Structures are given as structure tokens and as C-alpha cells.
N, CA, C and O atoms as CSV, one atom per row, in Angstrom:
chain,resi,resn,atom,element,x,y,z
A,1,MET,N,N,130.788,34.450,39.401
A,1,MET,CA,C,130.982,33.308,40.258
A,1,MET,C,C,129.661,32.867,40.866
A,1,MET,O,O,128.804,33.685,41.202
A,2,ASP,N,N,129.518,31.565,40.997
A,2,ASP,CA,C,128.308,31.060,41.624
A,2,ASP,C,C,128.276,31.488,43.112
A,2,ASP,O,O,129.300,31.422,43.792
A,3,ASP,N,N,127.174,31.899,43.583
A,3,ASP,CA,C,127.043,32.490,44.965
A,3,ASP,C,C,127.465,31.456,46.059
A,3,ASP,O,O,128.013,31.849,47.088
A,4,TYR,N,N,127.222,30.201,45.845
A,4,TYR,CA,C,127.434,29.189,46.935
A,4,TYR,C,C,128.516,28.178,46.577
A,4,TYR,O,O,128.395,26.989,46.874
A,5,ARG,N,N,129.564,28.663,45.942
A,5,ARG,CA,C,130.750,27.805,45.647
A,5,ARG,C,C,131.317,27.273,46.966
A,5,ARG,O,O,131.136,27.876,48.024
A,6,PRO,N,N,132.015,26.119,46.882
A,6,PRO,CA,C,132.669,25.584,48.127
A,6,PRO,C,C,133.653,26.582,48.750
A,6,PRO,O,O,134.270,27.389,48.055
A,7,LEU,N,N,133.775,26.505,50.031
A,7,LEU,CA,C,134.694,27.412,50.726
A,7,LEU,C,C,136.128,27.213,50.281
A,7,LEU,O,O,136.556,26.075,50.087
A,8,GLY,N,N,136.879,28.287,50.114
A,8,GLY,CA,C,138.267,28.188,49.874
A,8,GLY,C,C,139.044,28.515,51.107
A,8,GLY,O,O,138.487,28.529,52.205
A,9,PRO,N,N,140.359,28.788,50.954
A,9,PRO,CA,C,141.228,29.079,52.145
A,9,PRO,C,C,140.750,30.329,52.918
A,9,PRO,O,O,141.010,30.425,54.117
A,10,ASP,N,N,140.084,31.254,52.291
A,10,ASP,CA,C,139.630,32.451,52.984
A,10,ASP,C,C,138.361,32.255,53.772
A,10,ASP,O,O,137.948,33.158,54.499
A,11,SER,N,N,137.730,31.106,53.653
A,11,SER,CA,C,136.507,30.688,54.397
A,11,SER,C,C,135.286,31.551,54.091
A,11,SER,O,O,134.382,31.668,54.919
A,12,TYR,N,N,135.258,32.159,52.892
A,12,TYR,CA,C,134.075,32.992,52.498
A,12,TYR,C,C,133.579,32.466,51.163
A,12,TYR,O,O,134.349,31.956,50.349
A,13,ARG,N,N,132.316,32.596,50.963
A,13,ARG,CA,C,131.653,32.294,49.679
A,13,ARG,C,C,131.432,33.615,48.952
A,13,ARG,O,O,131.375,34.664,49.595
A,14,PRO,N,N,131.304,33.589,47.618
A,14,PRO,CA,C,131.053,34.756,46.849
A,14,PRO,C,C,129.831,35.492,47.320
A,14,PRO,O,O,129.830,36.721,47.241
A,15,ILE,N,N,128.804,34.863,47.797
A,15,ILE,CA,C,127.615,35.528,48.278
A,15,ILE,C,C,127.859,36.524,49.330
A,15,ILE,O,O,127.198,37.562,49.379
A,16,PHE,N,N,128.824,36.232,50.207
A,16,PHE,CA,C,129.182,37.161,51.267
A,16,PHE,C,C,129.636,38.503,50.733
A,16,PHE,O,O,129.216,39.557,51.208
A,17,PHE,N,N,130.519,38.441,49.716
A,17,PHE,CA,C,131.084,39.692,49.128
A,17,PHE,C,C,129.968,40.441,48.330
A,17,PHE,O,O,129.952,41.671,48.285
A,18,LYS,N,N,129.077,39.700,47.729
A,18,LYS,CA,C,127.978,40.334,46.973
A,18,LYS,C,C,127.011,41.041,47.980
A,18,LYS,O,O,126.560,42.162,47.743
A,19,ASN,N,N,126.718,40.354,49.090
A,19,ASN,CA,C,125.772,40.977,50.069
A,19,ASN,C,C,126.388,42.138,50.845
A,19,ASN,O,O,125.703,43.085,51.232
A,20,GLN,N,N,127.713,42.039,51.066
A,20,GLN,CA,C,128.409,43.059,51.871
A,20,GLN,C,C,129.231,43.985,51.010
A,20,GLN,O,O,130.233,44.523,51.483
A,21,ARG,N,N,128.847,44.194,49.759
A,21,ARG,CA,C,129.634,44.976,48.816
A,21,ARG,C,C,129.953,46.368,49.355
A,21,ARG,O,O,131.070,46.854,49.176
A,22,ALA,N,N,129.006,47.008,50.003
A,22,ALA,CA,C,129.267,48.383,50.484
A,22,ALA,C,C,130.323,48.410,51.573
A,22,ALA,O,O,131.048,49.393,51.721
A,23,THR,N,N,130.408,47.323,52.340
A,23,THR,CA,C,131.346,47.231,53.465
A,23,THR,C,C,132.756,46.856,52.981
A,23,THR,O,O,133.745,47.450,53.409
A,24,VAL,N,N,132.830,45.879,52.099
A,24,VAL,CA,C,134.121,45.329,51.696
A,24,VAL,C,C,134.681,45.768,50.386
A,24,VAL,O,O,135.817,45.413,50.071
A,25,SER,N,N,133.966,46.510,49.609
A,25,SER,CA,C,134.376,46.834,48.238
A,25,SER,C,C,135.694,47.672,48.208
A,25,SER,O,O,136.542,47.428,47.350
A,26,ASN,N,N,135.868,48.626,49.108
A,26,ASN,CA,C,137.109,49.422,49.131
A,26,ASN,C,C,138.335,48.586,49.484
A,26,ASN,O,O,139.402,48.764,48.898
A,27,SER,N,N,138.181,47.671,50.444
A,27,SER,CA,C,139.316,46.805,50.785
A,27,SER,C,C,139.618,45.793,49.729
A,27,SER,O,O,140.788,45.471,49.524
A,28,ARG,N,N,138.588,45.245,49.014
A,28,ARG,CA,C,138.780,44.335,47.920
A,28,ARG,C,C,139.500,45.089,46.764
A,28,ARG,O,O,140.435,44.556,46.167
A,29,LEU,N,N,139.065,46.303,46.463
A,29,LEU,CA,C,139.725,47.069,45.382
A,29,LEU,C,C,141.174,47.339,45.697
A,29,LEU,O,O,142.031,47.212,44.822
A,30,ARG,N,N,141.470,47.714,46.949
A,30,ARG,CA,C,142.886,47.926,47.328
A,30,ARG,C,C,143.713,46.667,47.200
A,30,ARG,O,O,144.858,46.698,46.749
A,31,LEU,N,N,143.115,45.554,47.603
A,31,LEU,CA,C,143.827,44.301,47.538
A,31,LEU,C,C,144.175,43.904,46.083
A,31,LEU,O,O,145.283,43.454,45.793
A,32,VAL,N,N,143.221,44.081,45.214
A,32,VAL,CA,C,143.425,43.796,43.768
A,32,VAL,C,C,144.495,44.764,43.190
A,32,VAL,O,O,145.397,44.337,42.468
A,33,LYS,N,N,144.386,46.000,43.501
A,33,LYS,CA,C,145.399,46.975,43.047
A,33,LYS,C,C,146.804,46.634,43.543
A,33,LYS,O,O,147.774,46.736,42.793
A,34,ASN,N,N,146.909,46.220,44.836
A,34,ASN,CA,C,148.147,45.820,45.407
A,34,ASN,C,C,148.756,44.620,44.722
A,34,ASN,O,O,149.974,44.532,44.567
A,35,CYS,N,N,147.913,43.700,44.316
A,35,CYS,CA,C,148.420,42.493,43.597
A,35,CYS,C,C,149.130,42.850,42.320
A,35,CYS,O,O,150.089,42.182,41.936
A,36,PHE,N,N,148.650,43.954,41.615
A,36,PHE,CA,C,149.302,44.380,40.414
A,36,PHE,C,C,150.508,45.335,40.699
A,36,PHE,O,O,151.509,45.297,39.984
A,37,ASP,N,N,150.399,46.149,41.705
A,37,ASP,CA,C,151.447,47.074,42.034
A,37,ASP,C,C,152.640,46.396,42.726
A,37,ASP,O,O,153.789,46.753,42.466
A,38,PHE,N,N,152.376,45.442,43.587
A,38,PHE,CA,C,153.423,44.769,44.379
A,38,PHE,C,C,153.196,43.260,44.260
A,38,PHE,O,O,152.745,42.638,45.222
A,39,PRO,N,N,153.490,42.671,43.135
A,39,PRO,CA,C,153.278,41.182,43.033
A,39,PRO,C,C,154.118,40.419,43.989
A,39,PRO,O,O,155.318,40.666,44.106
A,40,ASN,N,N,153.515,39.494,44.678
A,40,ASN,CA,C,154.248,38.679,45.650
A,40,ASN,C,C,153.746,37.250,45.500
A,40,ASN,O,O,152.608,36.962,45.868
A,41,PRO,N,N,154.593,36.319,44.952
A,41,PRO,CA,C,154.078,34.956,44.724
A,41,PRO,C,C,153.745,34.204,46.007
A,41,PRO,O,O,153.066,33.179,45.940
A,42,THR,N,N,154.178,34.654,47.135
A,42,THR,CA,C,153.823,33.957,48.409
A,42,THR,C,C,152.609,34.600,49.090
A,42,THR,O,O,152.338,34.317,50.257
A,43,SER,N,N,151.919,35.412,48.415
A,43,SER,CA,C,150.821,36.155,48.984
A,43,SER,C,C,149.687,35.208,49.375
A,43,SER,O,O,149.481,34.182,48.727
A,44,GLU,N,N,148.970,35.546,50.412
A,44,GLU,CA,C,147.833,34.736,50.859
A,44,GLU,C,C,146.703,34.746,49.798
A,44,GLU,O,O,145.817,33.892,49.834
A,45,VAL,N,N,146.738,35.705,48.866
A,45,VAL,CA,C,145.744,35.725,47.794
A,45,VAL,C,C,145.804,34.471,46.939
A,45,VAL,O,O,144.777,33.955,46.498
A,46,SER,N,N,147.053,33.974,46.703
A,46,SER,CA,C,147.209,32.856,45.801
A,46,SER,C,C,147.079,31.460,46.503
A,46,SER,O,O,147.324,30.432,45.873
A,47,GLN,N,N,146.709,31.439,47.751
A,47,GLN,CA,C,146.557,30.171,48.444
A,47,GLN,C,C,145.358,29.430,47.914
A,47,GLN,O,O,144.286,30.010,47.737
A,48,THR,N,N,145.530,28.166,47.662
A,48,THR,CA,C,144.476,27.311,47.050
A,48,THR,C,C,144.501,25.960,47.746
A,48,THR,O,O,145.563,25.391,47.996
A,49,LEU,N,N,143.325,25.465,48.050
A,49,LEU,CA,C,143.214,24.102,48.580
A,49,LEU,C,C,142.924,23.155,47.427
A,49,LEU,O,O,142.105,23.481,46.567
A,50,LEU,N,N,143.568,21.991,47.380
A,50,LEU,CA,C,143.318,20.989,46.415
A,50,LEU,C,C,142.654,19.805,47.087
A,50,LEU,O,O,143.065,19.336,48.148
A,51,ALA,N,N,141.580,19.332,46.404
A,51,ALA,CA,C,140.875,18.155,46.942
A,51,ALA,C,C,140.732,17.145,45.832
A,51,ALA,O,O,140.611,17.503,44.660
A,52,LEU,N,N,140.745,15.869,46.208
A,52,LEU,CA,C,140.506,14.827,45.223
A,52,LEU,C,C,139.168,14.198,45.535
A,52,LEU,O,O,138.972,13.645,46.617
A,53,ILE,N,N,138.246,14.280,44.593
A,53,ILE,CA,C,136.921,13.725,44.720
A,53,ILE,C,C,136.841,12.377,44.007
A,53,ILE,O,O,137.131,12.297,42.813
A,54,PRO,N,N,136.452,11.316,44.719
A,54,PRO,CA,C,136.370,10.013,44.045
A,54,PRO,C,C,135.264,9.972,42.973
A,54,PRO,O,O,134.161,10.478,43.180
A,55,LYS,N,N,135.593,9.350,41.812
A,55,LYS,CA,C,134.610,9.157,40.769
A,55,LYS,C,C,133.828,7.840,40.965
A,55,LYS,O,O,132.722,7.664,40.455
A,56,SER,N,N,134.453,6.932,41.721
A,56,SER,CA,C,133.825,5.621,41.941
A,56,SER,C,C,133.748,5.371,43.455
A,56,SER,O,O,134.285,6.141,44.251
A,57,HIS,N,N,133.092,4.318,43.821
A,57,HIS,CA,C,132.848,4.050,45.257
A,57,HIS,C,C,134.176,3.792,46.021
A,57,HIS,O,O,134.386,4.327,47.109
A,58,GLU,N,N,135.037,2.986,45.444
A,58,GLU,CA,C,136.318,2.665,46.088
A,58,GLU,C,C,137.436,2.820,45.088
A,58,GLU,O,O,137.882,1.832,44.504
A,59,PRO,N,N,137.916,4.076,44.869
A,59,PRO,CA,C,138.973,4.317,43.895
A,59,PRO,C,C,140.268,3.760,44.358
A,59,PRO,O,O,140.602,3.849,45.540
A,60,PHE,N,N,141.033,3.167,43.426
A,60,PHE,CA,C,142.396,2.725,43.757
A,60,PHE,C,C,143.406,3.132,42.685
A,60,PHE,O,O,144.600,2.849,42.784
A,61,LEU,N,N,142.881,3.812,41.648
A,61,LEU,CA,C,143.752,4.418,40.611
A,61,LEU,C,C,143.607,5.934,40.641
A,61,LEU,O,O,142.538,6.455,40.960
A,62,ILE,N,N,144.674,6.632,40.312
A,62,ILE,CA,C,144.576,8.115,40.301
A,62,ILE,C,C,143.562,8.603,39.297
A,62,ILE,O,O,142.956,9.659,39.482
A,63,SER,N,N,143.365,7.823,38.205
A,63,SER,CA,C,142.408,8.224,37.225
A,63,SER,C,C,140.957,8.168,37.690
A,63,SER,O,O,140.061,8.711,37.043
A,64,GLN,N,N,140.745,7.513,38.804
A,64,GLN,CA,C,139.405,7.421,39.420
A,64,GLN,C,C,139.123,8.559,40.423
A,64,GLN,O,O,138.141,8.540,41.166
A,65,LEU,N,N,140.033,9.547,40.407
A,65,LEU,CA,C,139.875,10.689,41.284
A,65,LEU,C,C,139.766,11.948,40.405
A,65,LEU,O,O,140.425,12.051,39.370
A,66,ARG,N,N,138.932,12.893,40.829
A,66,ARG,CA,C,138.738,14.152,40.144
A,66,ARG,C,C,139.345,15.270,40.985
A,66,ARG,O,O,138.861,15.520,42.089
A,67,PRO,N,N,140.408,15.967,40.499
A,67,PRO,CA,C,140.975,17.075,41.295
A,67,PRO,C,C,140.078,18.299,41.201
A,67,PRO,O,O,139.547,18.629,40.141
A,68,VAL,N,N,139.926,18.964,42.347
A,68,VAL,CA,C,139.169,20.182,42.469
A,68,VAL,C,C,140.019,21.185,43.195
A,68,VAL,O,O,140.567,20.892,44.258
A,69,ALA,N,N,140.134,22.380,42.625
A,69,ALA,CA,C,140.885,23.462,43.216
A,69,ALA,C,C,139.911,24.412,43.889
A,69,ALA,O,O,138.987,24.907,43.245
A,70,LEU,N,N,140.105,24.674,45.184
A,70,LEU,CA,C,139.257,25.608,45.943
A,70,LEU,C,C,140.054,26.859,46.192
A,70,LEU,O,O,140.811,26.970,47.156
A,71,CYS,N,N,139.853,27.831,45.258
A,71,CYS,CA,C,140.564,29.088,45.322
A,71,CYS,C,C,139.764,30.069,46.174
A,71,CYS,O,O,138.545,29.951,46.292
A,72,ASN,N,N,140.446,31.019,46.754
A,72,ASN,CA,C,139.711,32.015,47.511
A,72,ASN,C,C,139.158,33.104,46.571
A,72,ASN,O,O,139.642,33.258,45.450
A,73,VAL,N,N,138.196,33.817,47.007
A,73,VAL,CA,C,137.468,34.772,46.173
A,73,VAL,C,C,138.358,35.883,45.652
A,73,VAL,O,O,138.175,36.330,44.519
A,74,SER,N,N,139.295,36.332,46.424
A,74,SER,CA,C,140.254,37.363,45.933
A,74,SER,C,C,141.068,36.911,44.791
A,74,SER,O,O,141.317,37.672,43.856
A,75,TYR,N,N,141.493,35.687,44.838
A,75,TYR,CA,C,142.275,35.052,43.728
A,75,TYR,C,C,141.450,35.045,42.479
A,75,TYR,O,O,141.948,35.363,41.400
A,76,LYS,N,N,140.207,34.692,42.603
A,76,LYS,CA,C,139.304,34.610,41.456
A,76,LYS,C,C,139.096,35.990,40.859
A,76,LYS,O,O,139.054,36.133,39.637
A,77,ILE,N,N,138.967,37.006,41.696
A,77,ILE,CA,C,138.800,38.392,41.190
A,77,ILE,C,C,140.033,38.818,40.427
A,77,ILE,O,O,139.923,39.370,39.332
A,78,VAL,N,N,141.206,38.571,40.983
A,78,VAL,CA,C,142.468,38.995,40.324
A,78,VAL,C,C,142.603,38.286,38.977
A,78,VAL,O,O,142.929,38.925,37.976
A,79,THR,N,N,142.351,36.951,38.937
A,79,THR,CA,C,142.521,36.234,37.672
A,79,THR,C,C,141.458,36.698,36.677
A,79,THR,O,O,141.734,36.704,35.478
A,80,GLU,N,N,140.284,37.078,37.104
A,80,GLU,CA,C,139.301,37.576,36.140
A,80,GLU,C,C,139.718,38.919,35.587
A,80,GLU,O,O,139.484,39.188,34.409
A,81,VAL,N,N,140.322,39.767,36.387
A,81,VAL,CA,C,140.838,41.038,35.880
A,81,VAL,C,C,141.907,40.796,34.824
A,81,VAL,O,O,141.908,41.424,33.765
A,82,ILE,N,N,142.827,39.864,35.132
A,82,ILE,CA,C,143.903,39.519,34.160
A,82,ILE,C,C,143.324,38.977,32.874
A,82,ILE,O,O,143.771,39.360,31.792
A,83,SER,N,N,142.336,38.090,32.960
A,83,SER,CA,C,141.784,37.566,31.739
A,83,SER,C,C,141.037,38.583,30.912
A,83,SER,O,O,141.076,38.532,29.683
A,84,GLN,N,N,140.348,39.519,31.573
A,84,GLN,CA,C,139.611,40.609,30.857
A,84,GLN,C,C,140.640,41.499,30.210
A,84,GLN,O,O,140.387,41.956,29.095
A,85,ARG,N,N,141.785,41.788,30.813
A,85,ARG,CA,C,142.803,42.641,30.224
A,85,ARG,C,C,143.387,41.961,28.989
A,85,ARG,O,O,143.602,42.606,27.962
A,86,GLN,N,N,143.642,40.655,29.092
A,86,GLN,CA,C,144.191,39.917,27.962
A,86,GLN,C,C,143.236,39.862,26.829
A,86,GLN,O,O,143.637,39.999,25.673
A,87,TRP,N,N,141.954,39.660,27.124
A,87,TRP,CA,C,140.927,39.637,26.121
A,87,TRP,C,C,140.841,40.975,25.380
A,87,TRP,O,O,140.760,41.009,24.152
A,88,ARG,N,N,140.858,42.043,26.117
A,88,ARG,CA,C,140.814,43.362,25.470
A,88,ARG,C,C,142.038,43.670,24.616
A,88,ARG,O,O,141.919,44.323,23.579
A,89,ILE,N,N,143.216,43.207,25.039
A,89,ILE,CA,C,144.458,43.365,24.266
A,89,ILE,C,C,144.310,42.535,22.960
A,89,ILE,O,O,144.653,43.017,21.881
A,90,SER,N,N,143.818,41.337,23.062
A,90,SER,CA,C,143.703,40.454,21.912
A,90,SER,C,C,142.769,40.964,20.866
A,90,SER,O,O,142.988,40.715,19.681
A,91,ILE,N,N,141.697,41.693,21.261
A,91,ILE,CA,C,140.784,42.247,20.271
A,91,ILE,C,C,141.151,43.674,19.846
A,91,ILE,O,O,140.536,44.244,18.944
A,92,GLY,N,N,142.159,44.236,20.508
A,92,GLY,CA,C,142.653,45.549,20.127
A,92,GLY,C,C,141.915,46.729,20.626
A,92,GLY,O,O,141.859,47.749,19.940
A,93,THR,N,N,141.312,46.643,21.850
A,93,THR,CA,C,140.647,47.860,22.394
A,93,THR,C,C,141.325,48.379,23.577
A,93,THR,O,O,140.896,49.384,24.144
């Protein structure tokens, strides 16, 4: 992840977790494990902010807006773990 991505619902950028790895790594690891052990679709991990960024100066059509999803860092970590697992399964390792 880019260090200075826009803030998501958790109000933290990836650079915070990289700089404070020793402090937050155990709690992040527990959170990711809990997402797999006790899946909960209403979890705060899956909260995402959606923003519409205009492509032109004065947009009046939906096609003139660009949707941007601002996910929190924990959600990105969980989805990356899932994608890595699927990739390993697809190549047979």
C-alpha cells in the first residue's frame, strides 16, 4: 500500500502502521485472525467511505464522476491475505 493513501474510516494512513509496527503488529494480527475465525459482515473492519470525484469542472451526469472507495487499512490487509491464499490455491502450492 502507498504510505500516504487518503484516510479511510479508521482515520489512519498505512505509514502509521509501518512506523508503529512493533506497537500495533500483535493487535493487527489478532484482528486479521478474528476476521477468519469469526466472520461478521457488520464488522467495523469492512466499513468503507465512498466519494465521488468530479472529472469535469461542473459535472451534471453520473458519467462525469469518478467513484473512489476509501477502505480502512485493516480491510486492505484482510483482502490481501484472501487474495494471496486464492493465488496460492490457483497455482497449486
